[in-house]
ZARO-512508 format. One record per residue (C-alpha): x, y, z; residue number from 1. Coordinates in steps of 0.05 Angstrom, whole numbers, always signed. Layout:
N
X / Y / Z / pos
X / Y / Z / NUM .
...
# end
This chain:
296
X / Y / Z / pos
-568 / +819 / -73 / 1 .
-529 / +765 / -111 / 2 .
-461 / +799 / -100 / 3 .
-477 / +807 / -23 / 4 .
-496 / +731 / -24 / 5 .
-427 / +714 / -57 / 6 .
-385 / +755 / -11 / 7 .
-420 / +720 / +52 / 8 .
-413 / +654 / +26 / 9 .
-348 / +658 / -12 / 10 .
-314 / +597 / +23 / 11 .
-372 / +555 / +6 / 12 .
-373 / +581 / -68 / 13 .
-299 / +555 / -72 / 14 .
-309 / +492 / -37 / 15 .
-374 / +468 / -71 / 16 .
-337 / +442 / -137 / 17 .
-289 / +402 / -99 / 18 .
-345 / +377 / -49 / 19 .
-389 / +356 / -107 / 20 .
-333 / +321 / -140 / 21 .
-316 / +284 / -77 / 22 .
-388 / +263 / -71 / 23 .
-390 / +234 / -141 / 24 .
-324 / +199 / -138 / 25 .
-324 / +175 / -69 / 26 .
-391 / +174 / -32 / 27 .
-432 / +146 / -86 / 28 .
-389 / +88 / -100 / 29 .
-389 / +73 / -23 / 30 .
-465 / +83 / -13 / 31 .
-484 / +40 / -77 / 32 .
-434 / -15 / -47 / 33 .
-466 / -10 / +19 / 34 .
-537 / -20 / -19 / 35 .
-515 / -74 / -62 / 36 .
-484 / -115 / -4 / 37 .
-559 / -119 / +26 / 38 .
-589 / -148 / -39 / 39 .
-580 / -205 / -86 / 40 .
-553 / -157 / -142 / 41 .
-527 / -199 / -197 / 42 .
-493 / -186 / -261 / 43 .
-539 / -246 / -293 / 44 .
-599 / -196 / -290 / 45 .
-640 / -231 / -229 / 46 .
-692 / -187 / -199 / 47 .
-663 / -147 / -145 / 48 .
-685 / -176 / -73 / 49 .
-664 / -148 / -5 / 50 .
-627 / -202 / +31 / 51 .
-607 / -171 / +93 / 52 .
-539 / -195 / +122 / 53 .
-543 / -258 / +78 / 54 .
-480 / -235 / +34 / 55 .
-441 / -218 / +100 / 56 .
-460 / -286 / +129 / 57 .
-445 / -323 / +64 / 58 .
-374 / -288 / +61 / 59 .
-354 / -294 / +133 / 60 .
-370 / -373 / +130 / 61 .
-328 / -376 / +70 / 62 .
-259 / -408 / +81 / 63 .
-232 / -377 / +18 / 64 .
-243 / -305 / +45 / 65 .
-198 / -318 / +110 / 66 .
-148 / -350 / +66 / 67 .
-150 / -286 / +22 / 68 .
-149 / -243 / +88 / 69 .
-91 / -279 / +108 / 70 .
-50 / -273 / +42 / 71 .
-68 / -200 / +44 / 72 .
-36 / -192 / +115 / 73 .
+24 / -232 / +97 / 74 .
+34 / -191 / +32 / 75 .
+23 / -125 / +72 / 76 .
+71 / -143 / +129 / 77 .
+126 / -163 / +78 / 78 .
+119 / -104 / +34 / 79 .
+107 / -52 / +86 / 80 .
+164 / -73 / +131 / 81 .
+217 / -82 / +83 / 82 .
+196 / -15 / +47 / 83 .
+204 / +24 / +113 / 84 .
+272 / -9 / +128 / 85 .
+301 / -1 / +61 / 86 .
+272 / +70 / +49 / 87 .
+298 / +86 / +116 / 88 .
+371 / +62 / +99 / 89 .
+371 / +98 / +36 / 90 .
+348 / +161 / +60 / 91 .
+407 / +159 / +116 / 92 .
+450 / +145 / +61 / 93 .
+429 / +201 / +13 / 94 .
+430 / +253 / +69 / 95 .
+499 / +240 / +77 / 96 .
+519 / +243 / +6 / 97 .
+552 / +309 / -13 / 98 .
+567 / +298 / -90 / 99 .
+517 / +284 / -144 / 100 .
+457 / +292 / -98 / 101 .
+411 / +304 / -150 / 102 .
+427 / +243 / -195 / 103 .
+425 / +197 / -137 / 104 .
+354 / +225 / -121 / 105 .
+332 / +221 / -192 / 106 .
+358 / +150 / -196 / 107 .
+318 / +126 / -131 / 108 .
+253 / +149 / -163 / 109 .
+258 / +106 / -223 / 110 .
+218 / +51 / -201 / 111 .
+165 / +94 / -176 / 112 .
+160 / +133 / -245 / 113 .
+141 / +72 / -281 / 114 .
+69 / +50 / -298 / 115 .
+51 / -18 / -258 / 116 .
+33 / -53 / -320 / 117 .
+107 / -42 / -344 / 118 .
+133 / -64 / -276 / 119 .
+96 / -128 / -269 / 120 .
+108 / -147 / -345 / 121 .
+185 / -129 / -334 / 122 .
+191 / -169 / -270 / 123 .
+148 / -228 / -304 / 124 .
+200 / -233 / -359 / 125 .
+260 / -226 / -313 / 126 .
+238 / -282 / -265 / 127 .
+212 / -331 / -320 / 128 .
+238 / -401 / -306 / 129 .
+258 / -414 / -379 / 130 .
+287 / -350 / -408 / 131 .
+290 / -302 / -346 / 132 .
+356 / -269 / -328 / 133 .
+345 / -281 / -254 / 134 .
+349 / -357 / -262 / 135 .
+398 / -352 / -314 / 136 .
+448 / -319 / -268 / 137 .
+432 / -359 / -209 / 138 .
+447 / -419 / -250 / 139 .
+511 / -389 / -278 / 140 .
+535 / -377 / -206 / 141 .
+519 / -447 / -180 / 142 .
+467 / -422 / -129 / 143 .
+414 / -470 / -152 / 144 .
+416 / -535 / -192 / 145 .
+350 / -521 / -236 / 146 .
+306 / -461 / -248 / 147 .
+258 / -437 / -192 / 148 .
+188 / -422 / -219 / 149 .
+184 / -358 / -179 / 150 .
+110 / -347 / -201 / 151 .
+87 / -414 / -209 / 152 .
+108 / -448 / -144 / 153 .
+61 / -434 / -84 / 154 .
+120 / -434 / -38 / 155 .
+152 / -370 / -76 / 156 .
+97 / -338 / -107 / 157 .
+75 / -292 / -51 / 158 .
+147 / -271 / -27 / 159 .
+163 / -256 / -102 / 160 .
+107 / -209 / -110 / 161 .
+118 / -181 / -46 / 162 .
+190 / -166 / -63 / 163 .
+169 / -134 / -127 / 164 .
+121 / -90 / -92 / 165 .
+178 / -73 / -41 / 166 .
+224 / -55 / -106 / 167 .
+164 / -11 / -126 / 168 .
+148 / +24 / -58 / 169 .
+216 / +35 / -29 / 170 .
+227 / +104 / -66 / 171 .
+166 / +136 / -33 / 172 .
+196 / +119 / +34 / 173 .
+267 / +143 / +21 / 174 .
+245 / +210 / -13 / 175 .
+194 / +228 / +39 / 176 .
+242 / +206 / +99 / 177 .
+304 / +246 / +68 / 178 .
+261 / +309 / +69 / 179 .
+244 / +299 / +137 / 180 .
+316 / +288 / +153 / 181 .
+336 / +355 / +123 / 182 .
+291 / +393 / +167 / 183 .
+326 / +370 / +231 / 184 .
+373 / +430 / +257 / 185 .
+446 / +410 / +255 / 186 .
+455 / +449 / +320 / 187 .
+425 / +390 / +358 / 188 .
+473 / +342 / +325 / 189 .
+530 / +384 / +344 / 190 .
+505 / +396 / +412 / 191 .
+494 / +322 / +426 / 192 .
+571 / +306 / +399 / 193 .
+592 / +359 / +449 / 194 .
+560 / +327 / +504 / 195 .
+589 / +257 / +484 / 196 .
+527 / +221 / +455 / 197 .
+544 / +165 / +411 / 198 .
+519 / +154 / +340 / 199 .
+461 / +107 / +366 / 200 .
+441 / +158 / +416 / 201 .
+439 / +214 / +370 / 202 .
+395 / +170 / +321 / 203 .
+350 / +148 / +374 / 204 .
+339 / +216 / +411 / 205 .
+344 / +263 / +349 / 206 .
+337 / +231 / +285 / 207 .
+281 / +180 / +304 / 208 .
+231 / +232 / +342 / 209 .
+233 / +281 / +283 / 210 .
+224 / +226 / +228 / 211 .
+175 / +181 / +263 / 212 .
+115 / +226 / +244 / 213 .
+125 / +229 / +172 / 214 .
+145 / +154 / +170 / 215 .
+77 / +138 / +213 / 216 .
+38 / +177 / +158 / 217 .
+76 / +137 / +103 / 218 .
+52 / +74 / +137 / 219 .
-18 / +91 / +141 / 220 .
-21 / +111 / +71 / 221 .
+22 / +49 / +44 / 222 .
-26 / +3 / +92 / 223 .
-86 / +26 / +52 / 224 .
-55 / +25 / -17 / 225 .
-18 / -50 / -6 / 226 .
-82 / -74 / +30 / 227 .
-124 / -53 / -31 / 228 .
-71 / -71 / -83 / 229 .
-97 / -110 / -141 / 230 .
-63 / -97 / -207 / 231 .
+8 / -117 / -187 / 232 .
-15 / -190 / -164 / 233 .
-65 / -198 / -208 / 234 .
-23 / -181 / -272 / 235 .
+37 / -224 / -247 / 236 .
+0 / -291 / -220 / 237 .
-77 / -276 / -227 / 238 .
-80 / -299 / -152 / 239 .
-47 / -362 / -170 / 240 .
-16 / -414 / -165 / 241 .
-83 / -439 / -136 / 242 .
-98 / -391 / -83 / 243 .
-33 / -381 / -63 / 244 .
-33 / -303 / -77 / 245 .
-108 / -292 / -72 / 246 .
-118 / -229 / -33 / 247 .
-181 / -195 / -12 / 248 .
-185 / -149 / -76 / 249 .
-177 / -208 / -120 / 250 .
-225 / -247 / -79 / 251 .
-279 / -196 / -84 / 252 .
-261 / -192 / -157 / 253 .
-272 / -262 / -168 / 254 .
-337 / -260 / -130 / 255 .
-362 / -205 / -175 / 256 .
-338 / -215 / -240 / 257 .
-333 / -295 / -245 / 258 .
-390 / -319 / -198 / 259 .
-426 / -251 / -222 / 260 .
-452 / -245 / -149 / 261 .
-444 / -169 / -141 / 262 .
-480 / -166 / -79 / 263 .
-428 / -214 / -43 / 264 .
-369 / -178 / -81 / 265 .
-400 / -111 / -49 / 266 .
-401 / -145 / +19 / 267 .
-331 / -165 / +17 / 268 .
-308 / -90 / +0 / 269 .
-350 / -65 / +56 / 270 .
-313 / -114 / +103 / 271 .
-247 / -94 / +76 / 272 .
-267 / -17 / +89 / 273 .
-286 / -31 / +157 / 274 .
-221 / -70 / +172 / 275 .
-177 / -13 / +142 / 276 .
-218 / +41 / +179 / 277 .
-204 / +5 / +247 / 278 .
-128 / -1 / +232 / 279 .
-128 / +70 / +211 / 280 .
-160 / +89 / +274 / 281 .
-104 / +54 / +313 / 282 .
-48 / +84 / +271 / 283 .
-74 / +152 / +284 / 284 .
-81 / +146 / +356 / 285 .
-7 / +124 / +355 / 286 .
+10 / +182 / +309 / 287 .
-27 / +231 / +351 / 288 .
+15 / +212 / +411 / 289 .
+80 / +221 / +374 / 290 .
+59 / +288 / +352 / 291 .
+48 / +311 / +424 / 292 .
+111 / +283 / +445 / 293 .
+154 / +322 / +390 / 294 .
+118 / +388 / +406 / 295 .
+130 / +383 / +478 / 296 .
# end
């Protein structure tokens, strides 16, 4: 009887462990965050009370939340656009290299291979206004008159952490786009050249349609990762100077672990989840259209 049951439900038997892990690691934290967002849950040990949408009203009426949301969008747009552009350029260059391919592909992965704490500490050292090599070289070359406080000046802090994130994330785009480029049949380029198509036309009508689907998937993933990014900014600036680099995840952290209001912190995370869900929905609609165009 047991053997017959297992044979009939073999798929469920194999899926069950992964399903349970998913519930424990994903569903439970989301559900508990949703529950806490409707309560006055506090790390100070206050009696738990249901507050309805009070936490959401408090967050949405807080100007600091909108400043954090704006900072997050600026950080995401700068990081994502430059990662896509530079990753595309690197992939095109690597695709044309005929010698030492393995060496160059290994070198391009170096930023992605380092732990984030090493990345942030290294760049914080390099950008230091007293002993950092970046300011030292800029002064030596006569490009600046005095050291720049890249991480302590509100005018430069957000751009600086965004560029560090670009340096870290470019390899992901480059390697995946390179893999997509290598799946394009060479016959298509040869036929286009025989027909007199220019380099721009070959790129627009052959390269881009094959690559944009994988590029779209990378944009979706990186949008989620960058929007939820906490460690890089927190380790480099702590959200400062002032609120110059406070993003939504750091705002939620401060709400929960500085003000000890876990209920409002949970409300921030749920709002962030809804925002990203809406953005991903639009991304997937565009991606589905691209996939249909490629398959036709």
